FIDO-726097 format. One record per residue: residue number from 1; residue in three letters; y, x, z of N, C-alpha, C, O, CB in turn. Coordinates in steps of 0.1 Angstrom, whole numbers, plus 5000, padded with zeros to 4 digits. Glycine has a CB too. Layout:
FIDO-726097
     k     r   n_yy   n_xx   n_zz   ca_yy   ca_xx   ca_zz   c_yy   c_xx   c_zz   o_yy   o_xx   o_zz   cb_yy   cb_xx   cb_zz
   NUM   ala      Y      X      Z       Y       X       Z      Y      X      Z      Y      X      Z       Y       X       Z
...
//
This chain:
FIDO-726097
     k     r   n_yy   n_xx   n_zz   ca_yy   ca_xx   ca_zz   c_yy   c_xx   c_zz   o_yy   o_xx   o_zz   cb_yy   cb_xx   cb_zz
     1   met   4988   5007   4999    5000    5001    4998   5013   5007   4999   5024   5002   4996    5000    4993    5005
     2   phe   5009   5020   5007    5022    5028    5004   5029   5034   4992   5041   5036   4990    5021    5038    5010
     3   ser   5018   5034   4985    5023    5040    4971   5030   5032   4964   5038   5036   4955    5014    5044    4962
     4   gln   5026   5016   4966    5031    5008    4956   5043   5002   4966   5048   4992   4961    5020    4998    4947
     5   ala   5047   5005   4976    5061    5002    4981   5070   5015   4978   5082   5014   4979    5060    4998    4997
     6   glu   5065   5028   4974    5073    5037    4974   5078   5033   4959   5090   5034   4957    5067    5050    4976
     7   glu   5069   5029   4949    5070    5029    4935   5082   5016   4934   5091   5015   4927    5054    5026    4927
     8   leu   5080   5009   4941    5090    4996    4943   5102   4999   4946   5112   4996   4939    5087    4986    4953
     9   phe   5103   5007   4960    5120    5015    4961   5123   5025   4952   5135   5027   4951    5123    5022    4974
    10   glu   5117   5032   4947    5121    5042    4937   5126   5034   4924   5136   5039   4919    5109    5052    4934
    11   arg   5118   5022   4918    5124    5011    4907   5136   5008   4911   5146   5013   4905    5117    4997    4905
    12   ile   5137   5000   4921    5148    4997    4926   5162   5005   4929   5174   5001   4927    5145    4992    4935
    13   ser   5158   5014   4934    5172    5021    4938   5174   5030   4925   5185   5036   4925    5172    5032    4954
    14   gln   5168   5032   4916    5172    5037    4902   5182   5021   4895   5194   5021   4893    5153    5042    4891
    15   asp   5176   5016   4895    5185    5000    4889   5195   4996   4900   5204   4988   4896    5173    4984    4887
    16   asn   5195   4999   4913    5206    4989    4920   5215   5000   4927   5210   5009   4935    5199    4976    4931
    17   glu   5226   4998   4925    5235    5008    4932   5237   5013   4946   5239   5024   4951    5244    5004    4930
    18   val   5235   4999   4950    5235    4997    4968   5223   5008   4970   5227   5019   4975    5229    4976    4976
    19   leu   5210   5007   4966    5198    5013    4969   5203   5028   4968   5204   5036   4978    5185    5008    4959
    20   arg   5207   5031   4955    5207    5044    4953   5217   5053   4966   5215   5064   4971    5212    5047    4936
    21   val   5226   5046   4969    5238    5052    4981   5226   5052   4990   5226   5063   4995    5255    5041    4988
    22   phe   5215   5044   4996    5205    5047    5008   5195   5052   5007   5187   5054   5016    5202    5037    5013
    23   lys   5194   5055   4995    5178    5062    4992   5174   5074   4999   5163   5073   5006    5177    5067    4977
    24   phe   5180   5085   4998    5178    5096    5009   5178   5094   5024   5172   5101   5032    5188    5105    5007
    25   his   5188   5083   5026    5188    5080    5044   5176   5074   5046   5169   5077   5056    5200    5068    5049
    26   ser   5171   5065   5035    5155    5058    5041   5145   5064   5039   5134   5060   5044    5149    5046    5036
    27   tyr   5147   5076   5032    5136    5083    5031   5133   5096   5044   5123   5104   5046    5136    5088    5017
    28   arg   5146   5096   5049    5147    5109    5059   5145   5098   5074   5139   5102   5083    5166    5120    5058
    29   val   5152   5085   5073    5145    5076    5085   5129   5074   5083   5122   5073   5093    5151    5060    5086
    30   met   5124   5074   5072    5107    5068    5072   5100   5087   5080   5090   5087   5087    5099    5062    5048
    31   his   5108   5097   5077    5102    5107    5084   5101   5110   5098   5092   5114   5105    5106    5116    5079
    32   phe   5116   5106   5100    5117    5105    5116   5111   5096   5121   5107   5098   5132    5130    5103    5122
    33   ala   5109   5082   5116    5101    5075    5125   5086   5075   5126   5080   5069   5135    5104    5064    5122
    34   ser   5080   5082   5115    5069    5089    5115   5065   5096   5123   5053   5096   5128    5068    5094    5108
    35   leu   5075   5104   5126    5074    5116    5138   5074   5110   5151   5064   5112   5158    5087    5126    5140
    36   leu   5083   5101   5155    5082    5096    5167   5067   5083   5167   5060   5080   5177    5098    5090    5172
    37   ala   5065   5078   5154    5052    5069    5159   5042   5076   5157   5032   5069   5159    5049    5057    5153
    38   glu   5039   5089   5154    5029    5098    5156   5027   5098   5170   5017   5093   5176    5031    5113    5151
    39   glu   5040   5104   5178    5041    5107    5191   5036   5100   5202   5031   5104   5212    5050    5108    5192
    40   val   5038   5086   5198    5036    5072    5206   5021   5067   5202   5016   5057   5208    5047    5060    5202
    41   gln   5015   5074   5193    5002    5067    5185   5005   5052   5180   4998   5043   5184    4988    5064    5197
    42   cys   5014   5051   5173    5015    5037    5165   5017   5042   5150   5022   5033   5143    5029    5027    5170
    43   leu   5013   5054   5145    5014    5055    5130   5005   5049   5123   4993   5050   5126    5015    5067    5125
    44   asp   5011   5042   5113    5001    5036    5104   5008   5035   5088   5018   5040   5084    4996    5021    5110
    45   glu   5001   5028   5081    5006    5028    5066   5017   5016   5069   5026   5017   5060    4993    5025    5053
    46   asp   5018   5007   5077    5023    4996    5077   5038   5001   5084   5048   4995   5081    5015    4984    5085
    47   met   5037   5011   5091    5050    5020    5097   5054   5025   5089   5066   5021   5087    5050    5030    5108
    48   arg   5049   5034   5079    5055    5039    5066   5062   5031   5059   5073   5035   5054    5045    5043    5058
    49   val   5059   5021   5056    5061    5011    5045   5076   5004   5053   5086   5001   5046    5044    4998    5043
    50   ala   5075   5002   5064    5086    4995    5067   5097   5005   5071   5108   5001   5069    5084    4986    5077
    51   ser   5096   5016   5076    5105    5026    5080   5109   5029   5066   5121   5028   5066    5098    5039    5089
    52   leu   5103   5033   5052    5110    5036    5041   5115   5022   5036   5125   5024   5028    5102    5045    5032
    53   leu   5112   5012   5037    5122    4997    5029   5128   4993   5043   5130   4981   5042    5110    4980    5019
    54   his   5131   4997   5053    5139    4992    5065   5153   4985   5057   5155   4973   5059    5144    5008    5076
    55   asp   5162   4992   5048    5171    4990    5042   5172   4979   5029   5181   4973   5025    5173    5001    5039
    56   ile   5158   4979   5024    5161    4973    5009   5166   4959   5008   5171   4955   4998    5147    4972    5000
    57   gly   5166   4952   5020    5173    4940    5020   5188   4943   5017   5195   4932   5017    5171    4933    5033
    58   lys   5194   4952   5015    5207    4955    5013   5213   4953   4998   5225   4951   4994    5209    4969    5017
    59   met   5201   4955   4991    5198    4951    4976   5208   4942   4970   5214   4943   4959    5184    4944    4974
    60   gly   5208   4934   4979    5214    4919    4976   5227   4920   4981   5232   4909   4978    5206    4907    4982
    61   leu   5236   4926   4987    5250    4927    4995   5256   4937   4985   5251   4945   4977    5250    4934    5013
    62   ser   5272   4930   4987    5283    4939    4980   5284   4948   4984   5286   4947   4997    5295    4936    4979
    63   lys   5284   4962   4978    5287    4972    4981   5301   4975   4987   5305   4985   4994    5283    4976    4971
    64   asp   5307   4964   4982    5324    4966    4987   5321   4965   5004   5325   4972   5013    5336    4949    4979
    65   ile   5315   4956   5005    5309    4953    5022   5302   4965   5029   5305   4968   5040    5296    4941    5024
    66   leu   5293   4970   5021    5284    4976    5028   5291   4992   5032   5289   5000   5041    5271    4975    5018
    67   leu   5297   4992   5022    5306    5007    5023   5323   5009   5027   5330   5018   5024    5305    5014    5007
    68   lys   5325   4998   5033    5338    4990    5038   5341   5004   5045   5332   5009   5052    5337    4973    5049
    69   pro   5355   5010   5043    5358    5021    5057   5362   5014   5067   5362   5020   5078    5368    5032    5057
    70   ala   5366   5002   5065    5378    4996    5078   5366   4987   5085   5355   4990   5082    5395    4983    5071
    71   lys   5367   4978   5092    5362    4974    5103   5359   4960   5097   5368   4953   5093    5371    4976    5115
    72   leu   5343   4954   5097    5340    4944    5089   5349   4929   5095   5351   4929   5107    5325    4944    5088
    73   asp   5352   4919   5088    5354    4908    5095   5341   4902   5097   5330   4905   5093    5363    4900    5088
    74   pro   5345   4889   5108    5331    4881    5113   5321   4877   5103   5309   4878   5105    5335    4867    5119
    75   leu   5329   4872   5088    5318    4866    5078   5311   4880   5072   5299   4881   5069    5327    4856    5064
    76   glu   5320   4891   5070    5317    4903    5063   5301   4908   5075   5291   4914   5071    5335    4917    5062
    77   phe   5304   4905   5087    5293    4911    5094   5282   4902   5096   5271   4906   5100    5298    4916    5107
    78   glu   5285   4887   5092    5270    4878    5090   5267   4881   5079   5255   4878   5077    5269    4862    5091
    79   ile   5275   4887   5067    5265    4890    5055   5257   4903   5058   5248   4905   5050    5272    4893    5040
    80   ile   5259   4909   5066    5255    4923    5066   5239   4919   5074   5228   4924   5072    5269    4935    5075
    81   lys   5243   4911   5082    5234    4908    5088   5219   4902   5083   5208   4899   5088    5241    4902    5096
    82   ala   5223   4902   5072    5215    4892    5064   5203   4901   5059   5192   4896   5057    5224    4884    5050
    83   his   5206   4912   5057    5197    4922    5052   5185   4923   5060   5177   4931   5057    5204    4936    5051
    84   ser   5184   4917   5069    5172    4923    5078   5160   4904   5073   5148   4904   5073    5179    4927    5103
    85   his   5168   4895   5071    5159    4886    5065   5156   4888   5053   5145   4883   5050    5162    4874    5066
    86   ile   5165   4895   5041    5162    4898    5029   5149   4908   5030   5139   4907   5023    5175    4903    5023
    87   gly   5152   4916   5038    5142    4926    5036   5125   4921   5039   5115   4925   5033    5147    4938    5046
    88   asn   5127   4912   5049    5115    4907    5055   5110   4900   5047   5098   4900   5048    5115    4901    5066
    89   asn   5114   4892   5039    5108    4884    5029   5105   4891   5016   5095   4887   5010    5117    4873    5026
    90   ile   5114   4901   5010    5107    4910    4998   5096   4913   5006   5088   4903   5005    5115    4924    4992
    91   leu   5091   4924   5015    5080    4929    5021   5069   4915   5021   5058   4917   5016    5085    4937    5036
    92   arg   5072   4905   5025    5062    4897    5026   5057   4892   5012   5045   4892   5008    5067    4886    5035
    93   lys   5069   4887   5003    5064    4880    4991   5059   4891   4981   5048   4890   4975    5077    4870    4984
    94   thr   5067   4903   4980    5064    4913    4970   5052   4922   4972   5046   4928   4963    5075    4921    4968
    95   leu   5048   4924   4985    5040    4936    4989   5033   4935   4995   5026   4944   5000    5044    4944    4994
    96   asn   5030   4916   4999    5018    4910    5010   5016   4918   5020   5005   4921   5022    5004    4907    5004
    97   ala   5026   4923   5027    5028    4934    5040   5036   4925   5050   5049   4926   5052    5037    4951    5036
    98   pro   5027   4917   5056    5037    4907    5067   5040   4912   5081   5048   4909   5090    5029    4892    5069
    99   arg   5029   4923   5080    5031    4933    5095   5039   4942   5094   5045   4947   5104    5020    4941    5100
   100   ala   5041   4946   5083    5051    4955    5082   5066   4950   5076   5075   4957   5074    5045    4966    5076
   101   ala   5064   4937   5074    5080    4927    5070   5083   4928   5084   5092   4936   5087    5080    4905    5063
   102   leu   5076   4921   5096    5080    4921    5110   5089   4933   5117   5099   4933   5125    5068    4920    5116
   103   phe   5081   4945   5113    5091    4957    5115   5105   4955   5106   5116   4956   5111    5083    4972    5110
   104   val   5103   4952   5096    5120    4957    5092   5128   4944   5095   5140   4944   5094    5123    4961    5072
   105   arg   5121   4931   5101    5127    4920    5102   5136   4925   5119   5148   4921   5120    5114    4906    5101
   106   asp   5129   4932   5128    5132    4938    5139   5138   4947   5141   5141   4949   5153    5126    4940    5144
   107   his   5144   4957   5130    5150    4974    5134   5164   4970   5137   5170   4979   5142    5149    4990    5119
   108   his   5170   4961   5135    5184    4958    5144   5185   4950   5154   5196   4947   5159    5193    4953    5137
   109   glu   5173   4946   5160    5170    4936    5175   5174   4949   5187   5170   4960   5184    5148    4930    5178
   110   arg   5181   4948   5199    5187    4956    5207   5179   4951   5221   5177   4940   5224    5204    4954    5206
   111   trp   5174   4964   5228    5168    4963    5239   5173   4949   5251   5167   4942   5259    5169    4979    5245
   112   asp   5187   4950   5249    5195    4939    5255   5196   4925   5251   5199   4915   5258    5206    4942    5254
   113   gly   5193   4925   5240    5189    4913    5237   5202   4906   5228   5204   4894   5227    5184    4905    5251
   114   lys   5209   4917   5224    5223    4914    5216   5218   4919   5205   5229   4924   5201    5237    4920    5221
   115   gly   5211   4921   5198    5209    4925    5184   5207   4913   5176   5213   4903   5180    5198    4933    5182
   116   tyr   5200   4913   5164    5201    4902    5154   5186   4908   5143   5182   4920   5142    5220    4903    5147
   117   pro   5181   4899   5137    5188    4885    5131   5183   4871   5145   5187   4860   5144    5179    4882    5112
   118   arg   5174   4875   5156    5166    4868    5163   5168   4867   5177   5162   4859   5184    5155    4871    5159
   119   gly   5178   4878   5182    5181    4879    5196   5172   4881   5203   5173   4876   5215    5187    4870    5201
   120   leu   5161   4889   5199    5148    4894    5209   5153   4903   5219   5162   4911   5217    5136    4901    5201
   121   ser   5147   4904   5230    5150    4918    5239   5140   4924   5244   5130   4918   5240    5159    4916    5250
   122   gly   5138   4934   5251    5129    4943    5253   5119   4942   5250   5122   4937   5238    5128    4946    5261
   123   glu   5102   4942   5251    5092    4944    5246   5088   4930   5235   5080   4930   5225    5083    4947    5257
   124   gln   5095   4921   5238    5097    4912    5223   5100   4917   5212   5097   4911   5202    5107    4903    5222
   125   ile   5105   4929   5210    5111    4934    5202   5095   4942   5195   5088   4948   5204    5126    4942    5208
   126   ser   5089   4944   5181    5081    4951    5182   5083   4966   5182   5094   4971   5178    5075    4946    5176
   127   leu   5073   4975   5186    5076    4990    5192   5081   4998   5177   5089   5007   5177    5058    4998    5201
   128   gln   5074   4992   5165    5078    4997    5154   5091   4997   5151   5097   5006   5146    5071    4992    5146
   129   gly   5095   4986   5154    5112    4979    5152   5119   4989   5161   5126   4998   5155    5115    4960    5160
   130   arg   5117   4988   5175    5121    4997    5182   5122   5014   5179   5129   5022   5184    5115    4994    5189
   131   ile   5114   5014   5172    5113    5030    5169   5123   5029   5157   5133   5035   5159    5095    5037    5164
   132   ile   5123   5022   5143    5130    5022    5133   5149   5022   5137   5158   5028   5131    5123    5010    5126
   133   ser   5150   5013   5147    5162    5012    5152   5167   5028   5156   5175   5033   5148    5162    5002    5163
   134   ile   5165   5034   5165    5165    5047    5170   5166   5057   5157   5177   5062   5155    5151    5050    5178
   135   cys   5157   5058   5149    5158    5067    5139   5166   5067   5127   5169   5076   5119    5148    5067    5135
   136   asp   5171   5049   5127    5181    5048    5117   5197   5054   5122   5205   5061   5116    5182    5030    5113
   137   ala   5196   5048   5140    5211    5055    5143   5212   5067   5141   5223   5071   5136    5216    5054    5155
   138   phe   5202   5076   5145    5204    5090    5146   5204   5095   5131   5212   5105   5130    5191    5096    5154
   139   asp   5200   5091   5122    5201    5096    5107   5219   5091   5109   5227   5100   5110    5189    5086    5092
   140   thr   5225   5077   5108    5237    5078    5106   5245   5082   5113   5257   5082   5109    5239    5071    5103
   141   met   5242   5086   5125    5251    5094    5132   5252   5109   5126   5263   5114   5126    5248    5095    5148
   142   thr   5243   5115   5121    5244    5129    5122   5242   5134   5108   5242   5146   5106    5234    5135    5132
   143   ile   5239   5127   5099    5235    5134    5085   5242   5121   5070   5245   5124   5058    5211    5135    5086
   144   asp   5243   5110   5076    5245    5099    5068   5261   5103   5062   5272   5104   5068    5243    5084    5077
   145   arg   5257   5105   5049    5273    5108    5039   5275   5095   5030   5275   5096   5018    5271    5123    5026
   146   arg   5278   5084   5035    5284    5072    5032   5298   5072   5032   5304   5081   5038    5279    5062    5040
   147   asn   5303   5062   5025    5320    5064    5027   5323   5057   5041   5329   5047   5040    5329    5054    5013
   148   tyr   5321   5061   5055    5327    5055    5065   5334   5064   5071   5332   5076   5071    5319    5050    5073
   149   asp   5344   5059   5076    5359    5067    5082   5355   5073   5094   5363   5071   5104    5372    5058    5086
   150   lys   5343   5082   5097    5336    5086    5110   5331   5100   5105   5327   5103   5094    5323    5075    5114
   151   gln   5331   5109   5116    5329    5123    5115   5312   5122   5122   5309   5118   5133    5343    5132    5126
   152   thr   5304   5128   5113    5288    5126    5118   5289   5140   5130   5297   5149   5130    5274    5129    5103
   153   leu   5281   5137   5138    5277    5142    5151   5269   5151   5147   5262   5151   5137    5270    5132    5161
   154   thr   5270   5164   5157    5259    5175    5161   5248   5168   5165   5250   5156   5169    5264    5184    5173
   155   phe   5233   5173   5164    5222    5168    5170   5222   5163   5182   5217   5153   5187    5213    5175    5170
   156   glu   5230   5176   5189    5227    5175    5206   5237   5162   5207   5232   5151   5211    5232    5191    5218
   157   lys   5252   5162   5203    5260    5148    5207   5252   5136   5200   5255   5126   5205    5278    5148    5202
   158   ala   5245   5135   5191    5239    5123    5189   5226   5121   5201   5223   5110   5206    5235    5124    5173
   159   phe   5221   5131   5204    5212    5127    5214   5218   5123   5227   5211   5117   5235    5204    5137    5216
   160   glu   5227   5125   5228    5239    5120    5241   5240   5110   5240   5240   5103   5250    5253    5124    5241
   161   glu   5241   5104   5227    5247    5088    5226   5235   5080   5227   5236   5069   5234    5255    5084    5211
   162   leu   5223   5082   5222    5211    5078    5224   5210   5078   5239   5211   5066   5243    5202    5086    5217
   163   arg   5209   5085   5246    5206    5085    5256   5218   5072   5266   5214   5062   5273    5206    5101    5260
   164   asn   5230   5075   5263    5240    5067    5264   5237   5052   5261   5242   5043   5268    5251    5072    5256
   165   cys   5228   5049   5249    5229    5036    5245   5212   5030   5251   5207   5020   5246    5234    5035    5226
   166   ser   5207   5038   5259    5193    5037    5264   5194   5027   5276   5200   5028   5287    5186    5051    5268
   167   trp   5184   5017   5272    5180    5003    5283   5194   4995   5276   5196   4985   5283    5182    5007    5305
   168   gly   5201   4995   5269    5208    4987    5262   5210   4985   5251   5210   4973   5248    5215    4987    5264
   169   gln   5211   4996   5238    5209    4992    5226   5193   4996   5224   5186   4988   5217    5219    5000    5217
   170   phe   5188   5006   5228    5174    5012    5228   5167   5015   5237   5172   5018   5248    5172    5021    5224
   171   asp   5151   5015   5236    5142    5015    5244   5144   5031   5249   5145   5040   5241    5127    5010    5237
   172   gly   5146   5032   5265    5150    5043    5268   5140   5054   5269   5143   5065   5270    5157    5043    5278
   173   asp   5123   5048   5268    5111    5052    5269   5110   5062   5255   5106   5073   5255    5101    5040    5271
   174   leu   5113   5057   5246    5113    5057    5229   5123   5070   5227   5121   5080   5220    5121    5041    5222
   175   val   5136   5066   5236    5148    5079    5231   5141   5091   5236   5142   5101   5229    5164    5077    5240
   176   glu   5134   5092   5252    5130    5102    5255   5122   5111   5245   5125   5122   5242    5124    5101    5265
   177   ala   5112   5103   5239    5101    5107    5232   5105   5110   5220   5097   5118   5215    5090    5098    5231
   178   phe   5115   5108   5212    5124    5109    5202   5133   5121   5203   5135   5128   5193    5132    5097    5202
   179   ile   5137   5123   5214    5147    5136    5216   5138   5149   5216   5142   5159   5210    5156    5136    5230
   180   thr   5126   5147   5225    5115    5158    5228   5106   5161   5212   5100   5171   5210    5104    5152    5243
   181   val   5106   5148   5202    5100    5155    5191   5110   5164   5184   5107   5175   5180    5095    5145    5181
   182   ile   5122   5158   5182    5129    5160    5170   5133   5177   5176   5132   5187   5169    5144    5147    5168
   183   gly   5137   5178   5190    5140    5190    5198   5130   5198   5194   5133   5210   5194    5139    5188    5213
   184   lys   5120   5196   5190    5104    5209    5185   5107   5212   5173   5104   5223   5169    5085    5202    5184
   185   leu   5113   5203   5164    5114    5208    5146   5127   5219   5148   5126   5229   5140    5121    5191    5133
   186   gln   5137   5221   5155    5146    5233    5155   5153   5231   5139   5153   5239   5130    5135    5250    5158
   187   leu   5158   5219   5140    5165    5213    5126   5175   5223   5120   5181   5230   5128    5174    5199    5129
   188   ser   5176   5223   5106    5186    5236    5105   5196   5225   5096   5193   5213   5093    5179    5253    5096
   189   asp   5207   5232   5092    5221    5224    5087   5219   5215   5076   5216   5220   5065    5232    5234    5082
   190   pro   5219   5203   5078    5213    5196    5067   5221   5194   5058   5215   5185   5051    5208    5183    5070
   191   ser   5229   5196   5053    5234    5203    5043   5226   5208   5030   5227   5206   5018    5239    5213    5048
   192   leu   5217   5215   5040    5204    5223    5030   5194   5214   5027   5186   5218   5018    5196    5235    5037
   193   trp   5192   5201   5032    5184    5194    5028   5183   5181   5030   5172   5176   5030    5175    5198    5030
   194   phe   5195   5173   5033    5197    5160    5031   5193   5152   5022   5188   5141   5024    5205    5159    5033
   195   asp   5196   5155   5010    5194    5151    4998   5186   5152   4987   5187   5148   4976    5202    5152    4995
   196   lys   5174   5162   4995    5163    5166    4986   5150   5163   4991   5144   5169   5000    5164    5180    4983
   197   leu   5144   5152   4982    5132    5148    4991   5122   5157   4994   5117   5157   5004    5125    5138    4986
   198   asp   5119   5168   4981    5113    5180    4985   5114   5182   5001   5106   5180   5010    5119    5192    4978
   199   lys   5127   5185   4999    5132    5194    5012   5131   5187   5026   5126   5193   5036    5147    5199    5011
   200   ile   5136   5177   5025    5133    5167    5033   5119   5163   5040   5118   5161   5052    5137    5158    5025
   201   glu   5108   5163   5029    5093    5166    5035   5089   5176   5040   5078   5178   5045    5084    5165    5029
   202   glu   5098   5184   5038    5095    5202    5045   5098   5203   5058   5092   5209   5067    5105    5216    5038
   203   val   5111   5196   5058    5118    5198    5072   5115   5187   5081   5116   5190   5093    5135    5199    5071
   204   leu   5112   5174   5078    5108    5165    5083   5089   5161   5087   5085   5154   5097    5114    5158    5075
   205   ser   5082   5165   5079    5067    5162    5082   5064   5165   5094   5071   5173   5100    5057    5168    5073
   206   pro   5054   5159   5098    5045    5160    5112   5041   5176   5111   5042   5183   5121    5029    5147    5112
   207   gln   5037   5181   5099    5035    5198    5096   5049   5208   5105   5046   5217   5113    5039    5201    5074
   208   ala   5059   5205   5103    5069    5211    5105   5073   5212   5123   5082   5219   5128    5078    5204    5096
   209   lys   5066   5204   5127    5069    5206    5145   5066   5218   5147   5058   5224   5140    5060    5198    5155
   210   lys   5071   5223   5157    5071    5236    5161   5063   5232   5179   5065   5223   5188    5091    5244    5161
   211   ser   5055   5243   5179    5047    5243    5196   5058   5245   5204   5056   5245   5216    5036    5256    5201
//
């Protein structure tokens, strides 16, 4: 199923301007999420599919909203939130992957119940959805090169921010596991690998972990 998901993603990202922007982010999140899922013993094909396709629902949204440098207005934020439902439907109907679809649906839920689309809290949120949430946030804070009016953070500052959001936005136990796993990688300057698929795999594959 993963090869089918990757083929779908590559085809759509070539044809869709929005997904082209998110392509490398999606691959990095998949590798980050695979490392964390392996650490907590929940890595499987559904997890890999969901983490790669977590943003596929954005293909139906306007790039003017998705890449808006200013703060979104309430209507625009509601439109953004729709991508979780769209992604859920794509995985269910196109890939016949209902379990992976659930993880995509959950990746913007928050531990404190203030996320979307369903306002789930704590362990009501799938473990895999909680993992993708952390990895998505970490990549956005440290590496993402989209047109946001924000400076990227160092890995250390991003770890600090994840810890500050533990038991609010994120599962705190997973945050600590993520920091431990990523710390072992001794990541190099992202500018050397952030937009090269072979380098992303080389840097972030499970085999890259340092003992």
